[in-house]
C-alpha positions in Angstrom: 45.8 166.2 -33.3 48.9 167.7 -35.3 52.4 166.5 -35.8 53.7 169.7 -33.5 51.6 168.7 -30.5 53.0 165.1 -30.2 55.5 164.9 -27.6 58.4 162.6 -28.3 60.4 160.9 -25.8 63.8 160.3 -26.6 65.2 157.0 -25.7 67.8 156.6 -23.2 71.5 156.0 -24.4 73.2 152.7 -23.7 75.7 154.7 -21.5 73.3 156.1 -19.2 71.7 152.8 -18.3 74.8 151.1 -17.5 75.8 153.9 -15.2 72.6 153.4 -13.5 72.7 149.7 -13.0 76.4 150.0 -11.9 75.3 152.6 -9.4 72.6 150.1 -8.0 75.0 147.0 -8.0 77.7 149.2 -6.2 75.0 150.1 -3.4 74.0 146.5 -3.1 77.8 145.4 -2.4 78.2 148.1 -0.2 75.2 147.2 2.0 76.1 143.6 1.7 79.9 144.5 3.1 78.3 146.5 5.7 76.3 143.8 6.7 79.1 141.3 6.9 81.2 143.9 8.7 78.4 144.1 11.2 77.8 140.3 11.6 81.7 140.1 12.2 81.9 142.7 14.6 78.7 141.2 16.5 80.4 137.6 16.5 83.8 139.3 18.2 81.8 140.7 20.7 79.9 137.5 21.3 83.3 135.8 21.4 85.6 138.2 23.5 84.4 137.1 26.9 84.8 133.2 26.1 88.2 134.0 24.5 89.0 136.0 27.5 87.9 133.2 29.7 90.0 130.7 28.0 93.1 133.0 28.1 92.5 133.4 31.7 92.3 129.6 32.3 95.5 129.1 30.1 97.3 131.6 32.0 96.1 130.1 35.5 97.2 126.6 34.3 100.7 127.9 33.3 101.3 129.5 36.5 102.7 127.1 39.0 101.2 127.7 42.4 104.0 127.2 45.2 102.9 124.3 47.6 101.5 125.4 50.6 103.9 125.6 53.5 102.3 123.9 56.6 103.3 124.9 59.6 105.4 122.5 61.9 103.1 120.7 64.3 103.4 122.2 67.8 105.2 119.7 70.2 102.8 118.5 73.1 103.6 119.8 76.3 105.4 117.3 78.3 102.9 115.5 80.7 103.9 116.3 84.3 106.0 113.5 85.7 103.8 111.6 88.2 105.2 112.1 91.8 106.9 109.0 92.9 105.5 107.6 96.2 108.2 106.4 98.6 106.1 106.0 101.8 102.6 105.2 102.8 101.2 104.1 106.1 104.2 104.1 107.8 105.7 101.6 105.0 108.4 102.5 102.6 109.9 101.3 99.3 112.7 98.7 99.6 111.4 97.6 103.3 110.7 94.1 103.9 107.5 93.2 105.6 105.5 90.3 106.8 102.1 89.4 104.8 100.5 87.0 106.9 99.3 84.8 104.0 102.8 84.7 102.2 105.3 85.5 104.8 108.2 87.8 104.3 108.2 90.3 101.2 109.6 93.2 100.0 107.9 96.5 99.1 109.4 97.5 95.6 107.1 99.9 94.6 104.0 102.5 95.7 102.1 103.1 92.4 98.9 104.8 91.6 96.2 102.7 89.5 92.6 103.7 88.3 90.0 101.1 88.8 86.3 101.8 88.0 86.9 105.8 87.8 88.6 105.7 91.5 92.5 106.0 92.1 93.9 103.5 94.1 97.3 103.7 95.9 98.9 100.4 96.2 101.9 98.7 97.6 103.8 96.3 94.9 105.1 93.4 97.1 107.6 90.8 95.8 108.2 87.5 97.1 111.2 86.2 95.7 111.3 82.7 96.8 107.7 82.4 95.6 108.4 84.3 92.5 105.1 86.2 93.1 104.2 89.9 93.1 101.4 91.0 95.2 99.7 94.3 95.0 97.9 95.4 98.1 95.9 98.7 98.6 97.2 101.0 100.9 93.9 101.5 102.8 93.9 97.4 103.3 96.9 96.6 105.2 95.4 96.5 108.4 92.6 94.2 107.5 94.9 91.7 105.8 97.4 91.9 108.8 100.4 93.3 107.1 103.0 94.2 109.5 106.8 95.6 109.8 109.3 92.8 110.7 109.6 91.6 114.3 112.0 93.6 116.6 115.2 92.0 117.9 113.5 91.0 121.5 110.6 89.6 119.8 112.9 87.2 117.5 114.7 86.5 120.6 111.5 85.5 122.6 110.4 83.3 119.4 113.9 81.4 119.5 113.2 80.7 123.4 110.0 79.2 122.9 111.8 76.8 120.3 113.5 75.5 123.5 110.5 74.6 125.6 108.5 71.2 125.6 106.2 70.4 122.8 102.7 70.9 123.9 100.7 68.6 122.0 96.8 68.4 122.6 95.1 64.9 122.5 92.5 65.9 119.8 92.0 64.7 116.3 94.6 65.6 114.0 92.4 67.3 111.6 91.6 69.6 114.3 95.0 70.4 115.3 96.0 70.7 111.8 93.6 73.7 111.4 94.8 75.3 114.7 98.7 74.9 113.1 97.5 76.2 109.8 95.7 79.2 111.6 99.1 79.8 113.6 101.1 80.1 110.4 98.8 82.2 108.5 98.5 84.5 111.6 101.8 86.1 110.6 102.7 86.2 114.6 106.3 85.1 114.7 105.9 83.4 118.2 102.8 81.4 117.3 104.9 80.2 114.0 107.7 79.1 116.4 105.2 77.4 118.7 104.1 75.2 115.5 107.8 74.5 114.8 108.4 73.3 118.2 105.4 71.1 118.5 106.0 69.4 115.3 109.7 68.9 115.3 110.9 65.4 115.6 114.4 64.5 116.5 116.2 61.5 115.0 115.3 59.2 118.3 111.6 59.9 117.7 109.1 58.4 115.1 109.0 60.1 111.7 106.2 62.7 110.9 103.4 61.8 108.7 103.2 63.5 105.3 100.7 66.0 106.5 102.7 66.9 109.5 105.8 67.4 107.6 104.1 69.7 105.4 102.9 71.8 108.0 106.4 71.6 109.8 108.2 72.8 106.8 106.1 75.7 106.1 106.2 76.8 109.5 109.9 76.6 109.6 110.0 78.5 106.2 108.1 81.2 107.5 110.2 81.5 110.7 113.4 81.2 109.2 112.7 84.0 106.3 111.7 86.4 109.1 114.8 86.0 111.2 116.8 85.9 108.1 115.7 89.6 107.4 115.6 90.8 110.8 119.4 89.5 111.4 120.4 90.0 107.9 121.8 86.5 107.3 120.8 83.8 104.9 117.9 81.6 105.4 120.3 78.7 105.6 122.1 80.3 108.4 118.6 81.1 109.9 117.6 77.5 109.9 120.5 76.5 111.8 120.1 79.0 114.3 116.3 77.7 114.8 117.7 74.1 114.9 120.1 74.8 117.4 117.4 76.3 119.6 115.2 73.1 119.2 118.3 71.1 120.0 118.6 73.0 123.4 114.9 71.9 124.4 114.0 68.8 126.4 114.1 65.2 125.1 110.8 64.3 123.5 109.7 61.0 125.0 106.7 59.7 126.9 105.1 62.5 129.2 105.2 61.9 133.0 101.6 60.7 134.3 101.2 64.4 135.9 101.7 65.9 132.9 99.2 63.2 130.8 96.7 63.9 133.2 97.2 67.8 133.0 96.6 67.4 129.2 93.6 65.2 129.6 91.9 67.9 132.0 92.6 70.5 129.3 91.0 68.4 126.7 87.9 67.9 129.0 87.6 71.6 129.8 87.8 72.4 126.0 84.9 70.0 125.3 82.9 71.3 128.0 
C-alpha cells in the first residue's frame, strides 16, 4: 500500500464543534420551552372552568337580591250574621211567661246551639228574683207546661177564690203537703190561689207550723209575681191586693157540724 492511496481525514476545527453543540442546546431549550408552554396552556384550560365558577359565585354573592314581596293576606269574608230569632211557638223575646217549676220569668233571647251534632233552638228565660237563667228547647214547652201570663178575667177568678172558705181535708199532713206542692208546681193560678186560701192564718187563728208556713209563702210568692206581671204593678202591691181579698173571706173558726160531717163523708169516699 502506498502513501498516495491512504485517505487522510482532516480533524474538525474547534469552531465547527462549538457551533454544533450550540445548535443542539438551542434545540433542546426550544423543546423545553414549548413543553412548558403546553403545560401552562393545559393548566389554564383546566383551571378556566373553576375560575369562572368562582367568579360567578363571587358575583352572585355581591348581588343583593331584593326580598320577595309577600302578597297581603286576603281578608276573610265576613261570616254571615246569624239571623236573630225573635219569636217561636207563639212566644217572643222580652215576654213574661209562667214556667210551672219556677214561676214567672222573662224570655230574654231565643238562641241556637249545637248539641251532639244537632241544632237546637232554645228559649233563654231569666228569673230575676231567683237570680237564675234557664234554657228550654222550643220544642219542649208543651211538655214542661210553659204558658203565657193569665188573662185579666182569670186573675179576677183567682182573687175571688181567695175570698172563699178554706177547704182543709182531714187527712195526714204529709199527704196534704204533697197535694199543695203539686198545685204550686202546676202553674195553674187558680190552684195556687187555693193553696194560699187554705194555708192562710189570720191573727186570731193558731200560728202555722214551719212546713205550713214554707208552703204558704211559696204559693203567695208565685201568685203575687203573676198578678204583678199581669197588672204591671210591684210585687209588694200585688201582695197587698191578695191580703185584701183574703180579709174579705169568712172568719176561720170551728166549722159547723154539717160541714164537718160533709168533710168526713168526702174522706170516707176517698178512702173507698
